[in-house]
C-alpha positions in Angstrom: -7.0 -4.0 11.6 -3.6 -2.6 12.6 -4.1 0.5 10.4 -7.5 1.2 11.9 -6.1 0.9 15.4 -3.5 3.5 14.6 -6.0 6.0 13.2 -7.5 5.9 16.2 -23.1 11.6 27.5 -24.0 15.0 28.3 -26.8 16.6 30.2 -27.0 20.3 31.0 -26.2 21.6 34.4 -25.2 24.7 36.2 -21.8 26.3 35.7 -19.4 25.8 38.5 -16.9 28.4 39.6 -13.4 27.1 39.7 -11.4 30.0 41.0 -10.9 33.7 41.0 -9.1 35.4 38.1 -9.9 38.7 36.6 -8.9 37.6 33.1 -10.0 33.9 32.8 -13.4 32.3 32.8 -14.2 29.3 34.9 -14.0 27.1 31.8 -10.5 28.5 30.9 -9.4 27.8 34.5 -10.7 24.2 34.2 -8.8 23.7 30.9 -5.6 25.0 32.6 -6.1 22.5 35.4 -6.7 19.7 33.0 -3.4 20.6 31.2 -1.5 20.5 34.5 -3.1 17.1 35.4 -2.2 15.3 32.2 0.0 12.2 32.4 3.6 13.2 31.9 5.6 10.6 30.0 8.7 10.9 27.9 8.4 7.2 27.1 5.7 4.6 27.2 5.8 0.8 27.1 2.5 -1.1 27.3 1.0 -4.5 26.6 -2.7 -5.0 26.0 -5.4 -7.4 24.8 -7.6 -6.1 22.0 -11.0 -7.0 20.7 -12.2 -5.7 17.3 -15.7 -6.0 15.9 -17.2 -4.5 12.7 -20.1 -5.4 10.5 -17.7 -7.6 8.4 -15.5 -9.3 11.0 -14.4 -9.8 14.5 -11.0 -10.5 15.9 -8.9 -10.5 19.0 -5.1 -10.2 19.5 -2.4 -8.8 21.8 -0.5 -5.6 21.1 2.7 -4.1 22.4 2.9 -0.3 22.2 6.0 1.8 22.8 6.2 5.5 22.5 8.8 8.3 22.5 7.2 11.6 23.3 6.8 14.0 20.3 8.9 11.6 18.2 7.5 8.2 17.4 5.2 5.3 18.2 6.0 1.5 17.7 3.3 -1.1 17.7 3.3 -4.9 17.3 0.2 -7.1 16.8 0.3 -10.8 17.8 -2.0 -13.8 17.5 -1.5 -17.1 19.4 2.0 -15.9 20.4 3.2 -15.1 16.9 3.7 -11.5 15.6 1.6 -10.9 12.6 2.2 -7.1 12.1 4.4 -4.2 13.2 4.0 -0.5 12.7 6.3 2.5 13.2 4.8 6.0 13.2 6.7 9.2 12.9 5.5 12.8 12.7 5.0 12.4 8.9 4.7 8.7 8.0 3.4 5.3 8.9 5.5 2.2 8.2 3.7 -1.2 8.4 5.1 -4.7 8.2 2.6 -7.4 7.2 4.2 -10.6 8.4 1.4 -12.8 7.1 1.8 -11.7 3.4 5.5 -10.6 3.7 4.6 -7.1 2.6 5.9 -3.7 3.6 3.9 -0.5 3.3 4.6 3.2 3.8 1.9 5.8 4.1 1.9 9.5 4.8 0.6 10.1 8.3 -2.5 11.9 7.0 -3.5 8.6 5.4 -5.0 7.6 8.7 -7.4 10.5 8.8 -8.1 10.3 5.0 -8.8 6.5 5.1 -10.9 6.5 8.2 -12.3 10.1 8.1 -11.2 11.0 11.6 -8.8 13.7 12.7 -5.3 12.4 13.6 -1.7 13.3 14.0 1.3 11.9 16.0 0.7 14.1 19.0 -3.0 13.3 19.1 -2.4 9.6 18.9 0.1 9.9 21.7 -2.5 11.7 23.9 -5.0 9.0 23.1 -2.5 6.3 24.2 -1.9 8.1 27.5 -5.6 8.8 28.1 -5.1 12.5 28.4 -7.8 15.0 27.4 -7.1 16.3 23.9 -8.4 19.0 21.6 -8.2 21.3 24.6 -9.0 24.8 23.6 -10.7 27.9 25.0 -13.7 27.4 22.8 -15.2 25.0 25.2 -18.2 25.8 27.3 -18.4 23.9 30.7 -21.2 22.8 33.0 -21.2 20.5 36.0 -23.5 17.5 36.6 -23.0 15.4 39.7 -19.4 14.3 39.9 -18.6 15.3 36.4 -17.5 18.4 34.5 -19.0 18.4 31.0 -17.0 20.3 28.3 -18.5 21.1 24.9 -17.0 22.7 21.8 -19.1 23.0 18.7 -18.3 24.8 15.5 -17.9 24.3 11.7 -20.4 21.5 11.8 -18.3 19.5 14.3 -18.8 18.9 18.0 -16.4 17.7 20.7 -17.6 16.6 24.1 -15.7 15.5 27.2 -16.8 14.2 30.6 -14.2 14.8 33.3 -14.2 13.6 37.0 -14.6 16.7 39.2 -12.1 15.6 41.9 -9.4 13.6 40.1 -9.8 15.5 36.8 -9.6 12.2 34.9 -11.1 11.9 31.4 -14.0 9.5 31.4 -15.6 10.0 28.1 -14.7 11.7 24.8 -17.0 12.2 21.8 -16.3 13.6 18.3 -19.4 14.2 16.2 -19.8 15.4 12.6 -23.5 15.0 11.9 -23.4 16.4 8.3 -21.0 13.6 7.3 -22.5 10.9 9.6 -19.3 10.4 11.5 -18.8 9.9 15.2 -16.2 8.6 17.6 -17.0 7.7 21.2 -14.3 6.8 23.7 -14.9 5.5 27.3 -11.9 5.3 29.7 -12.3 3.0 32.6 -10.4 1.1 35.3 -8.0 3.8 36.4 -5.1 2.6 38.4 -1.6 3.8 39.2 1.1 3.0 36.7 4.7 2.2 37.7 5.5 5.9 38.5 2.2 6.4 40.4 0.4 8.4 37.7 -3.2 7.4 37.2 -3.7 5.4 33.9 -6.9 4.1 32.3 -6.3 0.4 31.7 -9.6 -0.2 29.8 -10.5 1.8 26.6 -13.7 1.3 24.7 -13.8 2.9 21.2 -16.9 3.1 18.9 -16.4 4.6 15.5 -19.3 5.0 13.1 -19.2 6.5 9.6 -20.3 5.9 6.1 -16.8 4.8 5.2 -16.2 2.3 8.0 -19.7 1.4 9.2 -19.8 0.8 13.0 -16.5 -0.4 14.4 -16.0 -1.3 18.1 -12.5 -1.7 19.6 -11.9 -2.6 23.3 -8.3 -2.3 24.6 -7.5 -3.9 28.0 -4.0 -3.0 29.1 -2.3 -5.6 31.1 1.0 -3.9 31.7 2.0 -0.2 31.6 5.4 1.4 32.3 6.0 5.1 32.0 9.4 6.9 31.7 11.5 3.7 31.2 14.2 3.0 28.6 12.7 1.6 25.4 13.8 0.3 22.0 11.8 0.4 18.8 13.3 -2.2 16.4 11.9 -2.0 12.9 13.9 -3.9 10.2 12.4 -4.8 6.9 13.4 -8.4 5.8 14.8 -8.6 2.3 12.0 -11.1 1.3 9.3 -8.5 2.0 7.7 -6.8 -1.0 7.0 -3.1 -0.8 3.4 -2.6 -2.0 3.1 1.2 -1.4 
């Protein structure tokens, strides 16, 4: 469950002019605005309740996530007040402590994408944690529908879709589709509120992953506490009794 957590609607409308620039299209201007509106955080410290459901199992737990921008991510998973797992992610590796079985595992970071058939790297995972729009590129086309901007980027058999609030420019929905491989990821971001430093943060995330390898997996993360740009520590000590299994 801890490994999967770490790996981790569009109608047509008329295009909306976003500004005047002789060199940039309205879509490129929108992408620039999204980049400037992203949550800025050198550090992150959050607590959340998590619900996990797949065809084989369902479970709930609490997690603590800490993050150092562009450097590392630290995660603990607890049940009934007891820590059952801990992970430390760097730019090239994932370290996992299994406190139930007293085991220690180290994977290359690309294990997450290979195991669960989804794109992933440290910077991407950090963007997902913050709730920022990601995969931003100038290959998007954009339309407007009601109070949403709809971004679409399709190519090489893959499609990325985003739904963005027109006023606050907050990400509301993200989809990654790979029809030829029967893979999809859907992420809804809800319950935006100000974090400790007044930046808007989505306190409720709803993930649905579906692929031949994983089947349908649903993960809901309800953040209960979030602090941005505060001092953090990321303790990760491997007890001598733990057996390294990989």
